Structures are given as structure tokens and as C-alpha cells.
N, C-alpha and C positions, 0 to 999 in steps of 0.2 A: 651417581643418580643421573647426571647429564646424559650419560650413554643410554640409560633405560628409557630416558625421557625420549630421546631421539627415536629409538627403536618404536615405541608407542606412536609417536607422531607420523612415522613412515607406515605403520600398519593401519592407522586411521585414514591417511591420505588414499589407501587402496581400497577402503570400503566403499560399498554403495550407499545411498542415502538409506535404504531400508535397514541395512545392516548397522548403520551409525544408530537410526532410531532404537534397534532391538538393544543395541550396547548401552545406550542411555537409561532405557528401561530396565536392563539388568542391573546397572549400576545404582540406579534408585532403590531397587529392592534389596540389593546387597548392603547399601549403606543407609538404608531406611530414611532418604531424603524424599523432599518434593522440589518441583521446579518453581514453585510458587516463591516470588521474592518479596521482601518485606515491603510493605505499602506504607507509605506516610498518609497521614489524614490530610484529606484535601477537601476544599470547597464542594459543595454540590454544583454539578453541572448545570449551566444556565439553560440548555436546550435537551429534551428527551431524547432527541435523535443523536447528540453526541454521546451519551450514557451508551446506547445501544450499538454504536459504533466501536466504543472502546472495549465493550464486553466481548466482541466478536474474536474467538480464540481459533477458528478453522476457516479455510477457504477451499474453494474447489479450482483446480487447477484446470484450465481450458486451453487447448491446443488450437489455436486459428489457422496455422498453415505450417507446412514443413520447410518452406523457404526454399533457397537454393540447393541445400545439403540433405535431401530427403533420406539418404541411406543412413547418414549419421544421426538424424534425428529418430529414424527407427530403431537404430541400436540403443539410443539413450532410452526410449520407451519401453524397449524390450528389458534393459537393466532396471529401470525404475520400478516397474510393475511385475517383473518376474515372469513375464509370460513367454512364449514361444516366439519366434521370429515371424511366422506367418501373422498370428494375431496382431503383433505390433505392428505390422504393416498394414493390416487392416484398420487398425486405431488411426494410424496416421493418414492413411487414404480417406478416412472417414471425417476428416477436420472440416470444418469446426467442430470439435468434440471434447466433451468433458473427459480428462485423462483419469483423475482422481477426485473423488468428492469429500468434504469434510476431514481435510488433511491439517493437522496442527499447523498454524501459521509459519513457523520456523521451516518445518519440513517441505510446506508450500514453496516458500522462497527458494529454498535449495534446488527443489524440483526444477522451478522456472528457470532458475540460473543455468543449470545444466542442459535444459532444453534451448535455452536461448545462446549458449555456447555453442550448440550443434547447429544453431541457425534457424531454429524455430520462431515462430511468432507465438508468444505465450501471454496469458491473462490469468490473474487471480481474481476470483468473485467471492 
């Protein structure tokens, strides 16, 4: 079992964020599960704004600048969005620019992390 687990982990490490998202969806369908975790009954929030913030499940990934490693950021944008090199360069050159809108928060965090590792300045809205 440990050998199979290690092989699976190795395969997942090599996947792009988009491929991982597709894998998660396929697993949900295959095993008929949802991502919703059990929720404990909680007291009503004191402020309406807090409830609206808690319900936000998607984000917009905004590239503010490519930083010092523009080429690396272009490569990451190309991989994340599945676009051609020329289009990825145009996106990076147009910064500040929304990279992707209405992305599930978990995926948006992963995209932000990858872009920041490449040297970009990124914000989630």
C-alpha cells in the first residue's frame, strides 16, 4: 500500500492546478461525495457583513506585477490558464490584470502561491 501511495503522491506533485481540479471533480463523481464538510450549529453572526464575508466561496486572482522574474511568471500563467506563450506574455504585460475570475478559494490560493513563487505580486479579491 505504501508503494502505491508514494506513486500517487508523485503523480499528483507533477500535475498542474487545473489538472488537480479536474481530478478532484472526477473523484467526487466516482465516489458520489461532496466537498461540503459537516457544519456545527453556530450562533447567528452579530453583523451582516461578517455573514456575507463567510459565504464568499470564490475569488478573483489579480496579477499586479511580474516582479523581477517576468519569464518565470509568464511560464506559470501559461500553465495555469492553458494558453499559448504569446497570450500568456500579453496577460503579464497588461498587469495589473485579472488572471481568472470566480475561482474557488482553494484553487485561487494555489494559483496565488504558484505565481508568487515565480516572483509575481498577486492579490485575491
